[in-house]
DSSP file (Angstrom, degrees, kcal/mol; ACC not computed):
  #  RESIDUE AA STRUCTURE BP1 BP2  ACC     N-H-->O    O-->H-N    N-H-->O    O-->H-N    TCO  KAPPA ALPHA  PHI   PSI    X-CA   Y-CA   Z-CA
    1    1 A M              0   0    0      0, 0.0     2,-0.1     0, 0.0     0, 0.0   0.000 360.0 360.0 360.0 132.8  -37.9  214.2   33.4
    2    2 A E        -     0   0    0      2,-0.0     2,-0.3     0, 0.0     0, 0.0  -0.477 360.0-171.7 -81.5 150.7  -40.5  215.8   35.7
    3    3 A R        -     0   0    0     -2,-0.1     2,-0.5    61,-0.1    61,-0.1  -0.971  30.1-106.2-143.2 153.6  -39.6  217.2   39.1
    4    4 A V        -     0   0    0     -2,-0.3     3,-0.1     1,-0.2    -2,-0.0  -0.706  27.5-173.6 -82.8 124.8  -41.4  218.5   42.0
    5    5 A A        -     0   0    0     -2,-0.5     2,-0.3     1,-0.4    -1,-0.2   0.722  58.0 -64.8 -88.2 -24.0  -41.0  222.3   42.2
    6    6 A G        -     0   0    0     27,-0.1    -1,-0.4     2,-0.0     2,-0.3  -0.942  48.9 -94.4 159.8 179.7  -42.7  222.7   45.5
    7    7 A V  B     -A   31   0A   0     24,-2.0    24,-2.8    -2,-0.3    26,-0.1  -0.850  17.7-142.8-123.5 160.9  -46.1  222.3   47.3
    8    8 A L        -     0   0    0     -2,-0.3    22,-0.1    22,-0.2    -2,-0.0  -0.757  17.4-162.7-130.3  89.6  -48.9  224.8   48.1
    9    9 A P     >  -     0   0    0      0, 0.0     4,-2.2     0, 0.0     3,-0.3  -0.250  34.3-107.7 -59.8 153.8  -50.4  224.2   51.5
   10   10 A R  H  > S+     0   0    0      1,-0.2     4,-2.8     2,-0.2     5,-0.3   0.901 120.7  55.2 -48.6 -51.6  -53.9  225.8   52.1
   11   11 A A  H  > S+     0   0    0      1,-0.2     4,-2.3     2,-0.2    -1,-0.2   0.904 109.3  45.7 -60.0 -44.3  -52.3  228.5   54.4
   12   12 A K  H  > S+     0   0    0     -3,-0.3     4,-2.4     2,-0.2    -1,-0.2   0.892 112.6  51.9 -64.0 -42.0  -49.9  229.6   51.6
   13   13 A L  H  X S+     0   0    0     -4,-2.2     4,-2.4     2,-0.2    -2,-0.2   0.916 111.8  44.4 -55.0 -50.3  -52.7  229.7   49.1
   14   14 A L  H  X S+     0   0    0     -4,-2.8     4,-2.8     2,-0.2    -2,-0.2   0.890 112.0  54.3 -65.5 -41.5  -54.9  231.8   51.3
   15   15 A E  H  X S+     0   0    0     -4,-2.3     4,-1.4    -5,-0.3    -2,-0.2   0.897 111.2  45.3 -54.8 -46.9  -51.9  234.1   52.1
   16   16 A G  H  X S+     0   0    0     -4,-2.4     4,-3.0     2,-0.2     5,-0.4   0.883 112.7  50.0 -69.3 -38.1  -51.2  234.6   48.4
   17   17 A L  H  X S+     0   0    0     -4,-2.4     4,-2.1     1,-0.2    -2,-0.2   0.912 110.2  49.9 -64.6 -41.4  -54.8  235.2   47.6
   18   18 A A  H  < S+     0   0    0     -4,-2.8    -1,-0.2     2,-0.2    -2,-0.2   0.842 117.3  42.0 -65.0 -31.1  -55.1  237.8   50.4
   19   19 A R  H  < S+     0   0    0     -4,-1.4    -2,-0.2    -5,-0.2    -1,-0.2   0.912 137.9   7.6 -81.1 -47.6  -51.9  239.6   49.2
   20   20 A A  H >< S-     0   0    0     -4,-3.0     3,-1.4     1,-0.2    -3,-0.2   0.393  87.0-149.7-123.2   3.7  -52.5  239.5   45.4
   21   21 A G  G >< S-     0   0    0     -4,-2.1     3,-2.0    -5,-0.4    -1,-0.2  -0.235  72.1 -13.3  59.6-144.9  -56.1  238.2   44.9
   22   22 A R  G 3  S+     0   0    0      1,-0.3    -1,-0.3    -4,-0.1    -5,-0.1   0.660 129.6  70.0 -66.4 -13.2  -56.7  236.3   41.7
   23   23 A D  G <   +     0   0    0     -3,-1.4    -1,-0.3    -6,-0.1    -2,-0.2   0.324  69.5 137.4 -84.6   8.5  -53.4  237.4   40.2
   24   24 A T    <   -     0   0    0     -3,-2.0     2,-0.7     1,-0.1     3,-0.1  -0.307  49.6-142.2 -53.4 133.6  -51.5  235.3   42.7
   25   25 A V    >>  -     0   0    0      1,-0.2     3,-2.2    -9,-0.1     4,-0.8  -0.901   4.1-147.9-102.3 114.8  -48.7  233.5   41.0
   26   26 A V  H >> S+     0   0    0     -2,-0.7     4,-2.4     1,-0.3     3,-1.4   0.872  95.5  59.1 -50.8 -46.0  -48.3  230.0   42.5
   27   27 A L  H 34 S+     0   0    0      1,-0.3    -1,-0.3     2,-0.2     5,-0.0   0.705 104.5  52.6 -62.1 -18.7  -44.5  229.9   42.0
   28   28 A E  H <4 S+     0   0    0     -3,-2.2    -1,-0.3     1,-0.1    -2,-0.2   0.679 117.7  33.3 -92.4 -17.1  -44.3  232.9   44.3
   29   29 A V  H << S+     0   0    0     -3,-1.4    -2,-0.2    -4,-0.8    -3,-0.1   0.672  94.4  99.4-110.9 -18.3  -46.3  231.6   47.2
   30   30 A M  S  < S-     0   0    0     -4,-2.4     2,-0.6    -5,-0.2   -22,-0.2  -0.205  78.8-105.2 -72.7 164.5  -45.5  227.9   47.3
   31   31 A L  B     +A    7   0A   0    -24,-2.8   -24,-2.0     1,-0.2     3,-0.1  -0.756  35.2 176.9 -89.1 120.5  -43.1  226.2   49.5
   32   32 A R        +     0   0    0     -2,-0.6     2,-1.5   -26,-0.2    -1,-0.2   0.787  67.2  69.9 -91.8 -32.7  -40.0  225.2   47.6
   33   33 A D        +     0   0    0    -26,-0.1     2,-0.3   -27,-0.0    -1,-0.2  -0.663  69.9 159.8 -92.9  85.9  -37.9  223.8   50.4
   34   34 A T        -     0   0    0     -2,-1.5     2,-0.4    -3,-0.1    23,-0.1  -0.776  43.2-109.2-103.3 152.3  -39.9  220.6   51.0
   35   35 A F  E     -b   57   0B   0     21,-0.8    23,-3.0    -2,-0.3     2,-0.6  -0.663  28.4-156.3 -85.9 130.2  -38.6  217.5   52.8
   36   36 A R  E     -b   58   0B   0     -2,-0.4     2,-0.7    21,-0.2    23,-0.2  -0.914   3.3-161.6-109.9 125.2  -38.1  214.5   50.6
   37   37 A W  E     -b   59   0B   0     21,-3.9    23,-2.3    -2,-0.6     9,-0.1  -0.910  10.9-174.2-110.4 120.6  -38.2  211.1   52.2
   38   38 A R        +     0   0    0     -2,-0.7     2,-0.3    21,-0.2    24,-0.1   0.390  53.4 107.5 -90.9   4.3  -36.7  208.2   50.3
   39   39 A G        +     0   0    0      6,-0.1    -2,-0.1     1,-0.1    21,-0.1  -0.584  33.7 168.2 -85.5 147.7  -37.8  205.6   52.8
   40   40 A H        +     0   0    0     -2,-0.3     2,-0.3    19,-0.1    -1,-0.1   0.380  52.0  83.3-137.1  -1.7  -40.6  203.4   51.7
   41   41 A R  S >  S-     0   0    0      1,-0.1     3,-1.4     4,-0.0    -2,-0.0  -0.775  84.5-116.8-102.1 154.8  -40.5  200.6   54.4
   42   42 A S  T 3  S+     0   0    0     -2,-0.3    -1,-0.1     1,-0.3    -3,-0.0   0.741 113.1  57.2 -60.3 -26.0  -42.1  200.9   57.7
   43   43 A R  T 3  S+     0   0    0      2,-0.1    -1,-0.3     0, 0.0     2,-0.1   0.668  85.7  98.3 -83.4 -16.9  -38.7  200.7   59.5
   44   44 A D  S <  S-     0   0    0     -3,-1.4     2,-0.3     1,-0.1    -5,-0.0  -0.441  70.6-137.9 -70.2 142.5  -37.4  203.7   57.6
   45   45 A R        -     0   0    0     -2,-0.1    -6,-0.1     1,-0.0     3,-0.1  -0.774  10.4-117.1-108.5 150.2  -37.6  207.0   59.5
   46   46 A A        -     0   0    0     -2,-0.3    -9,-0.1     1,-0.1    -1,-0.0  -0.448  52.2 -79.5 -72.0 153.0  -38.7  210.4   58.3
   47   47 A P    >   -     0   0    0      0, 0.0     3,-2.2     0, 0.0    -1,-0.1  -0.266  31.6-133.1 -57.3 133.4  -36.0  213.1   58.5
   48   48 A A  T 3  S+     0   0    0      1,-0.3    -2,-0.1    -3,-0.1     0, 0.0   0.781 104.9  63.0 -54.9 -29.8  -35.6  214.6   62.0
   49   49 A S  T 3  S+     0   0    0      1,-0.2     2,-1.8     2,-0.1     3,-0.4   0.487  75.5  95.4 -79.3  -1.5  -35.7  218.0   60.4
   50   50 A A    <   +     0   0    0     -3,-2.2    -1,-0.2     1,-0.2     7,-0.1  -0.567  46.7 121.9 -91.7  75.0  -39.2  217.5   59.2
   51   51 A T        +     0   0    0     -2,-1.8    -1,-0.2     3,-0.0    -2,-0.1   0.515  31.9 102.3-114.8  -9.2  -40.8  219.3   62.1
   52   52 A D    >   -     0   0    0     -3,-0.4     3,-2.1     1,-0.2    19,-0.1  -0.696  59.5-152.0 -84.7 115.0  -42.8  222.1   60.6
   53   53 A P  T 3  S+     0   0    0      0, 0.0    18,-0.6     0, 0.0    19,-0.3   0.716  93.5  57.4 -59.9 -22.4  -46.5  221.0   60.6
   54   54 A A  T 3  S+     0   0    0     16,-0.1   -43,-0.1    17,-0.1    -2,-0.1   0.625  91.8  81.1 -80.4 -15.5  -47.2  223.2   57.7
   55   55 A T  S <  S-     0   0    0     -3,-2.1    16,-0.1   -46,-0.0   -21,-0.0  -0.826  75.7-139.5 -98.4 119.5  -44.6  221.5   55.4
   56   56 A P        -     0   0    0      0, 0.0   -21,-0.8     0, 0.0     2,-0.6  -0.341  13.9-124.9 -66.1 155.3  -45.7  218.3   53.8
   57   57 A L  E     -bC  35  69B   0     12,-3.4    12,-3.0   -23,-0.1     2,-0.4  -0.930  22.8-146.1-102.5 120.1  -43.2  215.4   53.6
   58   58 A L  E     -bC  36  68B   0    -23,-3.0   -21,-3.9    -2,-0.6     2,-0.7  -0.739   5.0-142.2 -89.6 130.0  -42.8  214.2   50.0
   59   59 A V  E     -bC  37  67B   0      8,-2.9     7,-3.4    -2,-0.4     8,-1.3  -0.863  23.0-173.8 -99.1 119.9  -42.2  210.4   49.5
   60   60 A V  E     - C   0  65B   0    -23,-2.3     2,-0.4    -2,-0.7     5,-0.2  -0.933   8.3-179.0-117.6 128.8  -39.8  209.9   46.7
   61   61 A E  E >  S- C   0  64B   0      3,-2.9     3,-2.3    -2,-0.4   -22,-0.1  -0.990  71.1 -15.4-135.6 128.4  -38.9  206.5   45.3
   62   62 A E  T 3  S-     0   0    0     -2,-0.4    -1,-0.1     1,-0.3     3,-0.1   0.853 128.3 -54.2  51.6  38.2  -36.4  205.9   42.4
   63   63 A G  T 3  S+     0   0    0      1,-0.2     2,-0.4   -25,-0.0    -1,-0.3   0.388 117.6 110.7  83.5  -8.0  -36.6  209.6   41.6
   64   64 A S  E <  S-C   61   0B   0     -3,-2.3    -3,-2.9   -61,-0.1     2,-0.3  -0.840  73.6-114.9-108.8 139.2  -40.4  209.6   41.3
   65   65 A L  E     +C   60   0B   0     -2,-0.4    -5,-0.2    -5,-0.2     3,-0.1  -0.532  35.8 172.3 -65.5 124.8  -43.0  211.3   43.6
   66   66 A R  E     -     0   0B   0     -7,-3.4     2,-0.3     1,-0.4    -6,-0.2   0.681  56.1 -39.7-105.9 -25.7  -45.0  208.4   45.2
   67   67 A G  E     -C   59   0B   0     -8,-1.3    -8,-2.9     2,-0.0     2,-0.4  -0.991  47.9-109.9 177.6 178.2  -47.0  210.5   47.8
   68   68 A M  E     -C   58   0B   0     -2,-0.3     2,-0.5   -10,-0.2   -10,-0.2  -1.000  17.8-162.8-138.0 135.8  -47.3  213.1   50.3
   69   69 A I  E     -C   57   0B   0    -12,-3.0   -12,-3.4    -2,-0.4     2,-0.3  -0.954   7.4-173.0-116.5 135.4  -47.7  213.0   54.0
   70   70 A T     >  -     0   0    0     -2,-0.5     4,-2.3   -14,-0.2     5,-0.2  -0.834  38.0-115.8-118.2 166.5  -48.8  215.9   56.1
   71   71 A F  H  > S+     0   0    0    -18,-0.6     4,-2.3    -2,-0.3     5,-0.1   0.849 118.6  56.0 -65.7 -33.3  -48.9  216.1   59.8
   72   72 A E  H  > S+     0   0    0    -19,-0.3     4,-2.5     2,-0.2    -1,-0.2   0.919 107.4  49.2 -62.6 -43.4  -52.8  216.4   59.5
   73   73 A N  H  > S+     0   0    0      2,-0.2     4,-2.3     1,-0.2    -2,-0.2   0.925 111.7  48.8 -55.2 -48.2  -52.8  213.1   57.6
   74   74 A L  H  X S+     0   0    0     -4,-2.3     4,-2.0     2,-0.2    -1,-0.2   0.870 109.6  51.2 -59.7 -41.1  -50.6  211.4   60.2
   75   75 A A  H  X S+     0   0    0     -4,-2.3     4,-2.0     1,-0.2    -1,-0.2   0.937 110.8  48.6 -67.7 -45.4  -52.8  212.6   63.1
   76   76 A E  H  X S+     0   0    0     -4,-2.5     4,-2.5     1,-0.2    -2,-0.2   0.884 110.3  52.1 -58.5 -39.8  -56.0  211.3   61.3
   77   77 A F  H  X S+     0   0    0     -4,-2.3     4,-2.9     1,-0.2    -1,-0.2   0.904 109.0  50.7 -65.7 -42.2  -54.2  207.9   60.7
   78   78 A I  H  X S+     0   0    0     -4,-2.0     4,-2.4     2,-0.2     5,-0.2   0.934 111.5  47.3 -60.5 -51.1  -53.3  207.7   64.4
   79   79 A V  H  X S+     0   0    0     -4,-2.0     4,-2.1     2,-0.2    -2,-0.2   0.924 115.5  43.4 -59.0 -48.8  -56.9  208.4   65.5
   80   80 A V  H  X S+     0   0    0     -4,-2.5     4,-2.8     1,-0.2     5,-0.2   0.952 113.8  52.1 -69.5 -41.7  -58.4  205.8   63.1
   81   81 A A  H  X S+     0   0    0     -4,-2.9     4,-2.4     1,-0.2    -2,-0.2   0.903 110.3  49.4 -55.0 -43.1  -55.6  203.2   64.0
   82   82 A R  H  X S+     0   0    0     -4,-2.4     4,-0.8     2,-0.2    -1,-0.2   0.902 111.0  50.0 -62.0 -44.4  -56.4  203.7   67.8
   83   83 A Q  H >< S+     0   0    0     -4,-2.1     3,-0.5    -5,-0.2    -2,-0.2   0.903 111.3  47.9 -65.7 -41.0  -60.2  203.2   67.1
   84   84 A I  H 3< S+     0   0    0     -4,-2.8    -1,-0.2     1,-0.2    -2,-0.2   0.919 105.5  58.7 -62.0 -43.2  -59.6  200.1   65.2
   85   85 A A  H 3<        0   0    0     -4,-2.4    -1,-0.2     1,-0.3    -2,-0.2   0.652 360.0 360.0 -61.4 -18.9  -57.3  198.7   67.8
   86   86 A R    <<        0   0    0     -4,-0.8    -1,-0.3    -3,-0.5    -2,-0.1   0.511 360.0 360.0 -71.1 360.0  -60.0  198.9   70.5
């Protein structure tokens, strides 16, 4: 069974490249402590502990990764939804 080992946000990638260049080992710079959200319905809430804008929220359903939400994605969604609602 496959499992998610972590995520590599842009900031962590750039940090690793600045430190070790092309020899950067992904496992050493990626975020391993990611938030997993098992909710899949609109009424389910994301964990209150998911407050770090740099850490994506992984959406897991029945043990499988279904998607990933970042604060940037969420902000873009809100902007688009507001424009559509006008």
